[in-house]
OpenMM code with the backbone's topology and positions (N, CA, C; nanometers):
from openmm import Vec3, app, unit

residues = "GLN VAL GLN LEU VAL GLU SER GLY GLY GLY LEU VAL GLN ALA GLY GLY SER LEU ARG LEU SER CYS ALA ALA SER GLY LEU THR PHE ASP ARG TYR VAL MET GLY TRP PHE ARG GLN ALA PRO GLY LYS GLU ARG GLU PHE VAL ALA ARG ILE SER TRP ARG GLY ALA SER THR SER TYR ALA ASP SER VAL LYS GLY ARG PHE THR ILE SER ARG ASP ASN ALA LYS ASN THR VAL TYR LEU GLN MET ASN SER LEU LYS PRO GLU ASP THR ALA VAL TYR TYR CYS ALA ALA ASP MET SER TYR SER PRO ASN TRP TYR SER ALA HIS GLY MET ASP TYR TRP GLY LYS GLY THR LEU ASP THR VAL SER SER".split()
positions = [
    Vec3(-4.8888, -6.1905, 4.1964),
    Vec3(-4.9468, -6.0583, 4.1814),
    Vec3(-4.8340, -5.9541, 4.1724),
    Vec3(-4.8385, -5.8758, 4.0691),
    Vec3(-4.7345, -5.7748, 4.0499),
    Vec3(-4.7651, -5.6522, 4.1352),
    Vec3(-4.6626, -5.6030, 4.2017),
    Vec3(-4.6742, -5.4818, 4.2807),
    Vec3(-4.5556, -5.3901, 4.2498),
    Vec3(-4.5854, -5.2624, 4.2296),
    Vec3(-4.4844, -5.1580, 4.2217),
    Vec3(-4.5143, -5.0591, 4.3329),
    Vec3(-4.4199, -5.0428, 4.4232),
    Vec3(-4.4435, -4.9603, 4.5405),
    Vec3(-4.3428, -4.8467, 4.5443),
    Vec3(-4.3949, -4.7245, 4.5290),
    Vec3(-4.3075, -4.6075, 4.5304),
    Vec3(-4.2842, -4.5584, 4.6721),
    Vec3(-4.1700, -4.4956, 4.6955),
    Vec3(-4.1382, -4.4333, 4.8216),
    Vec3(-4.0420, -4.3193, 4.7965),
    Vec3(-4.0275, -4.2330, 4.8995),
    Vec3(-3.9288, -4.1261, 4.8918),
    Vec3(-3.9866, -3.9900, 4.8599),
    Vec3(-4.1152, -3.9825, 4.8366),
    Vec3(-4.1758, -3.8521, 4.8119),
    Vec3(-4.1844, -3.7693, 4.9369),
    Vec3(-4.2186, -3.6421, 4.9178),
    Vec3(-4.2318, -3.5550, 5.0328),
    Vec3(-4.2342, -3.4078, 4.9938),
    Vec3(-4.2046, -3.3256, 5.0936),
    Vec3(-4.2029, -3.1806, 5.0730),
    Vec3(-4.0578, -3.1314, 5.0725),
    Vec3(-4.0250, -3.0515, 4.9745),
    Vec3(-3.8891, -2.9982, 4.9622),
    Vec3(-3.8976, -2.8563, 4.9078),
    Vec3(-3.7991, -2.7738, 4.9428),
    Vec3(-3.7943, -2.6378, 4.8898),
    Vec3(-3.7373, -2.6369, 4.7497),
    Vec3(-3.7720, -2.5354, 4.6756),
    Vec3(-3.7166, -2.5191, 4.5423),
    Vec3(-3.5643, -2.5194, 4.5481),
    Vec3(-3.5029, -2.5883, 4.4532),
    Vec3(-3.3585, -2.6015, 4.4525),
    Vec3(-3.3079, -2.7256, 4.5246),
    Vec3(-3.3967, -2.7887, 4.5977),
    Vec3(-3.3586, -2.9074, 4.6732),
    Vec3(-3.3642, -3.0366, 4.5906),
    Vec3(-3.3471, -3.1473, 4.6602),
    Vec3(-3.3409, -3.2778, 4.5945),
    Vec3(-3.4303, -3.3781, 4.6649),
    Vec3(-3.4747, -3.4745, 4.5895),
    Vec3(-3.5471, -3.5895, 4.6395),
    Vec3(-3.5021, -3.7128, 4.5628),
    Vec3(-3.5070, -3.8265, 4.6262),
    Vec3(-3.4783, -3.9519, 4.5579),
    Vec3(-3.5964, -4.0454, 4.5745),
    Vec3(-3.6583, -4.0805, 4.4643),
    Vec3(-3.7703, -4.1732, 4.4663),
    Vec3(-3.7175, -4.3147, 4.4420),
    Vec3(-3.7849, -4.4102, 4.5043),
    Vec3(-3.7567, -4.5522, 4.4833),
    Vec3(-3.8861, -4.6208, 4.4437),
    Vec3(-3.8724, -4.7247, 4.3645),
    Vec3(-3.9866, -4.8076, 4.3279),
    Vec3(-3.9429, -4.9518, 4.3392),
    Vec3(-4.0010, -5.0234, 4.4357),
    Vec3(-3.9680, -5.1619, 4.4565),
    Vec3(-4.0721, -5.2498, 4.3844),
    Vec3(-4.0228, -5.3399, 4.3029),
    Vec3(-4.1109, -5.4249, 4.2236),
    Vec3(-4.1104, -5.5674, 4.2782),
    Vec3(-4.2241, -5.6312, 4.2716),
    Vec3(-4.2360, -5.7715, 4.3097),
    Vec3(-4.3358, -5.8397, 4.2197),
    Vec3(-4.3248, -5.9712, 4.2116),
    Vec3(-4.4202, -6.0479, 4.1326),
    Vec3(-4.3929, -6.0511, 3.9844),
    Vec3(-4.2789, -5.9980, 3.9422),
    Vec3(-4.2421, -6.0009, 3.8009),
    Vec3(-4.0927, -6.0280, 3.7889),
    Vec3(-4.0520, -6.0693, 3.6687),
    Vec3(-3.9099, -6.0894, 3.6410),
    Vec3(-3.8525, -5.9534, 3.6032),
    Vec3(-3.7913, -5.8881, 3.6992),
    Vec3(-3.7614, -5.7459, 3.6914),
    Vec3(-3.6784, -5.7089, 3.5693),
    Vec3(-3.5761, -5.7881, 3.5380),
    Vec3(-3.4877, -5.7506, 3.4270),
    Vec3(-3.5476, -5.7772, 3.2903),
    Vec3(-3.6710, -5.8208, 3.2854),
    Vec3(-3.7419, -5.8331, 3.1590),
    Vec3(-3.8308, -5.7130, 3.1287),
    Vec3(-3.8263, -5.6158, 3.2215),
    Vec3(-3.9131, -5.5000, 3.2066),
    Vec3(-3.8332, -5.3715, 3.1967),
    Vec3(-3.8727, -5.2885, 3.1046),
    Vec3(-3.8310, -5.1486, 3.1037),
    Vec3(-3.9061, -5.0805, 3.2191),
    Vec3(-3.8350, -4.9985, 3.2914),
    Vec3(-3.8947, -4.9303, 3.4068),
    Vec3(-3.8915, -4.7810, 3.3841),
    Vec3(-3.9880, -4.7132, 3.4411),
    Vec3(-3.9917, -4.5683, 3.4205),
    Vec3(-4.0755, -4.4961, 3.5217),
    Vec3(-4.0772, -4.3659, 3.5039),
    Vec3(-4.1510, -4.2772, 3.5925),
    Vec3(-4.2379, -4.1835, 3.5091),
    Vec3(-4.3575, -4.1581, 3.5629),
    Vec3(-4.4488, -4.0597, 3.5094),
    Vec3(-4.4895, -3.9670, 3.6233),
    Vec3(-4.5510, -3.8584, 3.5903),
    Vec3(-4.6035, -3.7707, 3.6929),
    Vec3(-4.7326, -3.7055, 3.6457),
    Vec3(-4.8134, -3.6696, 3.7446),
    Vec3(-4.9394, -3.6026, 3.7165),
    Vec3(-4.9587, -3.4876, 3.8145),
    Vec3(-4.9566, -3.3669, 3.7629),
    Vec3(-4.9794, -3.2500, 3.8448),
    Vec3(-5.1304, -3.2231, 3.8537),
    Vec3(-5.1723, -3.1505, 3.9571),
    Vec3(-5.3159, -3.1212, 3.9717),
    Vec3(-5.3746, -3.0579, 3.8469),
    Vec3(-5.4836, -3.1151, 3.7973),
    Vec3(-5.5502, -3.0584, 3.6826),
    Vec3(-5.4873, -3.0861, 3.5482),
    Vec3(-5.3806, -3.1661, 3.5496),
    Vec3(-5.3111, -3.1955, 3.4244),
    Vec3(-5.3113, -3.3455, 3.3954),
    Vec3(-5.2766, -3.3793, 3.2727),
    Vec3(-5.2694, -3.5176, 3.2347),
    Vec3(-5.1387, -3.5785, 3.2846),
    Vec3(-5.1397, -3.7105, 3.2962),
    Vec3(-5.0182, -3.7804, 3.3334),
    Vec3(-4.9165, -3.7656, 3.2202),
    Vec3(-4.7904, -3.7403, 3.2572),
    Vec3(-4.6878, -3.7207, 3.1577),
    Vec3(-4.5634, -3.8058, 3.1859),
    Vec3(-4.4954, -3.8391, 3.0789),
    Vec3(-4.3708, -3.9155, 3.0873),
    Vec3(-4.2620, -3.8311, 3.1527),
    Vec3(-4.1821, -3.8976, 3.2368),
    Vec3(-4.0687, -3.8308, 3.3005),
    Vec3(-3.9367, -3.8942, 3.2554),
    Vec3(-3.9236, -4.0264, 3.2755),
    Vec3(-3.7994, -4.0944, 3.2398),
    Vec3(-3.8223, -4.2431, 3.2297),
    Vec3(-3.7366, -4.3102, 3.1563),
    Vec3(-3.7412, -4.4555, 3.1463),
    Vec3(-3.5998, -4.5106, 3.1377),
    Vec3(-3.5846, -4.6392, 3.1694),
    Vec3(-3.4555, -4.7033, 3.1657),
    Vec3(-3.4748, -4.8445, 3.1112),
    Vec3(-3.3857, -4.8854, 3.0249),
    Vec3(-3.3964, -5.0149, 2.9594),
    Vec3(-3.3698, -5.1313, 3.0563),
    Vec3(-3.3853, -5.2495, 3.0089),
    Vec3(-3.3892, -5.3676, 3.0921),
    Vec3(-3.2692, -5.3831, 3.1841),
    Vec3(-3.1497, -5.3541, 3.1306),
    Vec3(-3.0310, -5.3663, 3.2132),
    Vec3(-2.9627, -5.2331, 3.2383),
    Vec3(-3.0350, -5.1264, 3.2019),
    Vec3(-2.9856, -4.9915, 3.2335),
    Vec3(-2.8968, -4.9310, 3.1291),
    Vec3(-2.8805, -4.9941, 3.0146),
    Vec3(-2.7902, -4.9416, 2.9127),
    Vec3(-2.8417, -4.8140, 2.8469),
    Vec3(-2.9737, -4.8017, 2.8415),
    Vec3(-3.0334, -4.6854, 2.7741),
    Vec3(-3.1311, -4.6163, 2.8673),
    Vec3(-3.1300, -4.4835, 2.8581),
    Vec3(-3.2271, -4.4029, 2.9331),
    Vec3(-3.2811, -4.2932, 2.8421),
    Vec3(-3.3974, -4.2437, 2.8784),
    Vec3(-3.4481, -4.1256, 2.8082),
    Vec3(-3.5302, -4.0437, 2.9067),
    Vec3(-3.5381, -3.9141, 2.8781),
    Vec3(-3.6002, -3.8191, 2.9714),
    Vec3(-3.6887, -3.7216, 2.8969),
    Vec3(-3.7876, -3.6739, 2.9699),
    Vec3(-3.8639, -3.5601, 2.9204),
    Vec3(-3.7749, -3.4376, 2.9161),
    Vec3(-3.7973, -3.3493, 2.8205),
    Vec3(-3.7137, -3.2296, 2.8088),
    Vec3(-3.7207, -3.1458, 2.9349),
    Vec3(-3.8324, -3.1471, 3.0033),
    Vec3(-3.8507, -3.0625, 3.1211),
    Vec3(-3.7637, -3.1048, 3.2399),
    Vec3(-3.7139, -3.2298, 3.2376),
    Vec3(-3.6334, -3.2762, 3.3520),
    Vec3(-3.4909, -3.3110, 3.3126),
    Vec3(-3.4616, -3.3038, 3.1836),
    Vec3(-3.3286, -3.3430, 3.1358),
    Vec3(-3.2220, -3.2576, 3.2014),
    Vec3(-3.1175, -3.3216, 3.2504),
    Vec3(-3.0094, -3.2533, 3.3166),
    Vec3(-3.0326, -3.2324, 3.4653),
    Vec3(-3.1554, -3.2552, 3.5131),
    Vec3(-3.1839, -3.2394, 3.6562),
    Vec3(-3.2209, -3.3732, 3.7220),
    Vec3(-3.2839, -3.4607, 3.6488),
    Vec3(-3.3281, -3.5895, 3.7015),
    Vec3(-3.2411, -3.7013, 3.6423),
    Vec3(-3.2188, -3.8056, 3.7235),
    Vec3(-3.1441, -3.9218, 3.6779),
    Vec3(-3.2183, -4.0481, 3.7174),
    Vec3(-3.2444, -4.1350, 3.6216),
    Vec3(-3.3081, -4.2614, 3.6502),
    Vec3(-3.2012, -4.3701, 3.6539),
    Vec3(-3.2163, -4.4653, 3.7451),
    Vec3(-3.1232, -4.5766, 3.7560),
    Vec3(-3.1996, -4.6989, 3.8062),
    Vec3(-3.1367, -4.8142, 3.7982),
    Vec3(-3.2033, -4.9348, 3.8468),
    Vec3(-3.0986, -5.0288, 3.9074),
    Vec3(-3.1454, -5.1085, 3.9988),
    Vec3(-3.0637, -5.2134, 4.0601),
    Vec3(-3.1415, -5.3443, 4.0432),
    Vec3(-3.1011, -5.4230, 3.9458),
    Vec3(-3.1764, -5.5455, 3.9177),
    Vec3(-3.1629, -5.6496, 4.0289),
    Vec3(-3.0568, -5.6427, 4.1048),
    Vec3(-3.0406, -5.7349, 4.2165),
    Vec3(-3.1417, -5.7051, 4.3288),
    Vec3(-3.1866, -5.5795, 4.3343),
    Vec3(-3.2830, -5.5387, 4.4380),
    Vec3(-3.4237, -5.5194, 4.3813),
    Vec3(-3.4419, -5.5435, 4.2526),
    Vec3(-3.5733, -5.5203, 4.1892),
    Vec3(-3.6250, -5.3800, 4.2152),
    Vec3(-3.5384, -5.2838, 4.2020),
    Vec3(-3.5733, -5.1454, 4.2368),
    Vec3(-3.5250, -5.0482, 4.1285),
    Vec3(-3.6088, -4.9501, 4.1017),
    Vec3(-3.5728, -4.8419, 4.0136),
    Vec3(-3.5766, -4.7132, 4.0924),
    Vec3(-3.4878, -4.6205, 4.0588),
    Vec3(-3.4744, -4.4957, 4.1346),
    Vec3(-3.4923, -4.3772, 4.0412),
    Vec3(-3.5304, -4.2652, 4.1022),
    Vec3(-3.5337, -4.1391, 4.0306),
    Vec3(-3.4719, -4.0329, 4.1213),
    Vec3(-3.3519, -3.9910, 4.0873),
    Vec3(-3.2837, -3.8846, 4.1617),
    Vec3(-3.3272, -3.7520, 4.1007),
    Vec3(-3.3852, -3.6670, 4.1798),
    Vec3(-3.4372, -3.5384, 4.1314),
    Vec3(-3.3614, -3.4261, 4.2009),
    Vec3(-3.2897, -3.3482, 4.1244),
    Vec3(-3.2123, -3.2369, 4.1745),
    Vec3(-3.2647, -3.1060, 4.1191),
    Vec3(-3.2243, -2.9972, 4.1789),
    Vec3(-3.2643, -2.8632, 4.1324),
    Vec3(-3.4140, -2.8564, 4.1114),
    Vec3(-3.4873, -2.9005, 4.2090),
    Vec3(-3.6328, -2.9088, 4.1955),
    Vec3(-3.6969, -2.7723, 4.1854),
    Vec3(-3.8031, -2.7672, 4.1070),
    Vec3(-3.8769, -2.6441, 4.0847),
    Vec3(-4.0213, -2.6647, 4.1290),
    Vec3(-4.0909, -2.5573, 4.1632),
    Vec3(-4.2319, -2.5729, 4.2022),
    Vec3(-4.3142, -2.6472, 4.0943),
    Vec3(-4.2813, -2.6300, 3.9685),
    Vec3(-4.3562, -2.6960, 3.8640),
    Vec3(-4.3294, -2.8464, 3.8575),
    Vec3(-4.2373, -2.8955, 3.9374),
    Vec3(-4.2170, -3.0417, 3.9505),
    Vec3(-4.3158, -3.1036, 4.0478),
    Vec3(-4.3925, -3.0223, 4.1175),
    Vec3(-4.4899, -3.0745, 4.2112),
    Vec3(-4.5923, -3.1615, 4.1378),
    Vec3(-4.6055, -3.2854, 4.1846),
    Vec3(-4.6934, -3.3822, 4.1173),
    Vec3(-4.6983, -3.5118, 4.1989),
    Vec3(-4.7901, -3.5978, 4.1602),
    Vec3(-4.7841, -3.7368, 4.2052),
    Vec3(-4.6960, -3.8096, 4.1050),
    Vec3(-4.5957, -3.8774, 4.1535),
    Vec3(-4.5031, -3.9503, 4.0667),
    Vec3(-4.5373, -4.1001, 4.0706),
    Vec3(-4.5495, -4.1571, 3.9528),
    Vec3(-4.5868, -4.2967, 3.9381),
    Vec3(-4.4747, -4.3779, 3.8741),
    Vec3(-4.4531, -4.4940, 3.9270),
    Vec3(-4.3616, -4.5899, 3.8683),
    Vec3(-4.4394, -4.6772, 3.7695),
    Vec3(-4.3745, -4.7176, 3.6626),
    Vec3(-4.4388, -4.8009, 3.5635),
    Vec3(-4.3419, -4.9048, 3.5094),
    Vec3(-4.3990, -5.0159, 3.4608),
    Vec3(-4.3186, -5.1231, 3.4024),
    Vec3(-4.3837, -5.1682, 3.2741),
    Vec3(-4.3020, -5.1925, 3.1756),
    Vec3(-4.3511, -5.2439, 3.0476),
    Vec3(-4.2422, -5.3260, 2.9814),
    Vec3(-4.2800, -5.4305, 2.9113),
    Vec3(-4.1769, -5.5170, 2.8520),
    Vec3(-4.1112, -5.4535, 2.7311),
    Vec3(-4.1714, -5.3477, 2.6788),
    Vec3(-4.1224, -5.2861, 2.5554),
    Vec3(-4.0610, -5.1495, 2.5820),
    Vec3(-3.9633, -5.1146, 2.5000),
    Vec3(-3.8993, -4.9804, 2.5027),
    Vec3(-3.9620, -4.8960, 2.3919),
    Vec3(-4.0874, -4.9132, 2.3687),
    Vec3(-4.1561, -4.8510, 2.2544),
    Vec3(-4.1920, -4.7064, 2.2812),
    Vec3(-4.2330, -4.6350, 2.1754),
    Vec3(-4.2797, -4.4959, 2.1910),
    Vec3(-4.4052, -4.4840, 2.2778),
    Vec3(-4.4685, -4.5931, 2.3123),
    Vec3(-4.5843, -4.5865, 2.4014),
    Vec3(-4.5509, -4.5169, 2.5310),
    Vec3(-4.4279, -4.5249, 2.5723),
    Vec3(-4.3905, -4.4608, 2.6963),
    Vec3(-4.4193, -4.3110, 2.6947),
    Vec3(-4.4061, -4.2483, 2.5798),
    Vec3(-4.4213, -4.1023, 2.5741),
    Vec3(-4.5668, -4.0598, 2.5839),
    Vec3(-4.6582, -4.1525, 2.5582),
    Vec3(-4.8010, -4.1205, 2.5651),
    Vec3(-4.8659, -4.1667, 2.6932),
    Vec3(-4.7887, -4.2330, 2.7791),
    Vec3(-4.8405, -4.2814, 2.9079),
    Vec3(-4.9535, -4.3832, 2.8906),
    Vec3(-4.9577, -4.4466, 2.7748),
    Vec3(-5.0611, -4.5473, 2.7517),
    Vec3(-4.9993, -4.6834, 2.7293),
    Vec3(-5.0711, -4.7860, 2.7725),
    Vec3(-5.0303, -4.9203, 2.7410),
    Vec3(-4.9236, -4.9802, 2.8272),
    Vec3(-4.8910, -4.9148, 2.9416),
    Vec3(-4.7928, -4.9737, 3.0303),
    Vec3(-4.8527, -5.1022, 3.0928),
    Vec3(-4.7644, -5.1975, 3.1113),
    Vec3(-4.8115, -5.3232, 3.1698),
    Vec3(-4.8563, -5.3103, 3.3151),
    Vec3(-4.7780, -5.2327, 3.3927),
    Vec3(-4.8068, -5.2200, 3.5345),
    Vec3(-4.7784, -5.0782, 3.5831),
    Vec3(-4.8552, -5.0374, 3.6840),
    Vec3(-4.8406, -4.9060, 3.7447),
    Vec3(-4.8315, -4.9205, 3.8965),
    Vec3(-4.7560, -4.8289, 3.9561),
    Vec3(-4.7620, -4.8137, 4.1003),
    Vec3(-4.8755, -4.7208, 4.1359),
    Vec3(-4.8958, -4.7001, 4.2655),
    Vec3(-5.0065, -4.6188, 4.3122),
    Vec3(-4.9669, -4.4709, 4.3255),
    Vec3(-4.8417, -4.4427, 4.3183),
    Vec3(-4.7957, -4.3054, 4.3182),
    Vec3(-4.7463, -4.2530, 4.4522),
    Vec3(-4.6618, -4.1519, 4.4453),
    Vec3(-4.6136, -4.0839, 4.5638),
    Vec3(-4.6121, -3.9350, 4.5376),
    Vec3(-4.6567, -3.8572, 4.6319),
    Vec3(-4.6713, -3.7119, 4.6109),
    Vec3(-4.5414, -3.6413, 4.6449),
    Vec3(-4.4965, -3.5586, 4.5526),
    Vec3(-4.3834, -3.4724, 4.5747),
    Vec3(-4.4284, -3.3285, 4.5630),
    Vec3(-4.3993, -3.2491, 4.6650),
    Vec3(-4.4376, -3.1101, 4.6662),
    Vec3(-4.3123, -3.0244, 4.6782),
    Vec3(-4.2962, -2.9321, 4.5835),
    Vec3(-4.1823, -2.8428, 4.5841),
    Vec3(-4.2336, -2.7011, 4.6133),
    Vec3(-4.1920, -2.6474, 4.7256),
    Vec3(-4.2376, -2.5161, 4.7659),
    Vec3(-4.1420, -2.4088, 4.7118),
    Vec3(-4.1974, -2.2919, 4.6844),
    Vec3(-4.1161, -2.1827, 4.6275),
    Vec3(-4.0541, -2.0990, 4.7384),
] * unit.nanometer
topology = app.Topology()
chain = topology.addChain("A")
for resn in residues:
    res = topology.addResidue(resn, chain)
    for name in ("N", "CA", "C"):
        topology.addAtom(name, app.Element.getBySymbol(name[0]), res)
């Protein structure tokens, strides 16, 4: 049974930092592209970042580029999202996702093979 378990969310002031982790089990981790999405209250789920199977390639939403960094440790079956210079508009539930493909599907938040249950990050002004 595949599980993606997010951790590291919480409450932080604007300008602060958070580091999210997503621990994966039940899958061959280095065969999956890993990524993060988020969903703010009343909004649709949106793409945040993704990282290729061995970490050679990454891509980011324009709204987080230069502030967020995605990384992975295949020895630990874990993907990370370092979030710096946080803004109130970054407040959302953040979801980890896994998919075998590095396709444009990532940008539409559809067709991912697996999802985590999410972790809430709140950025206060």
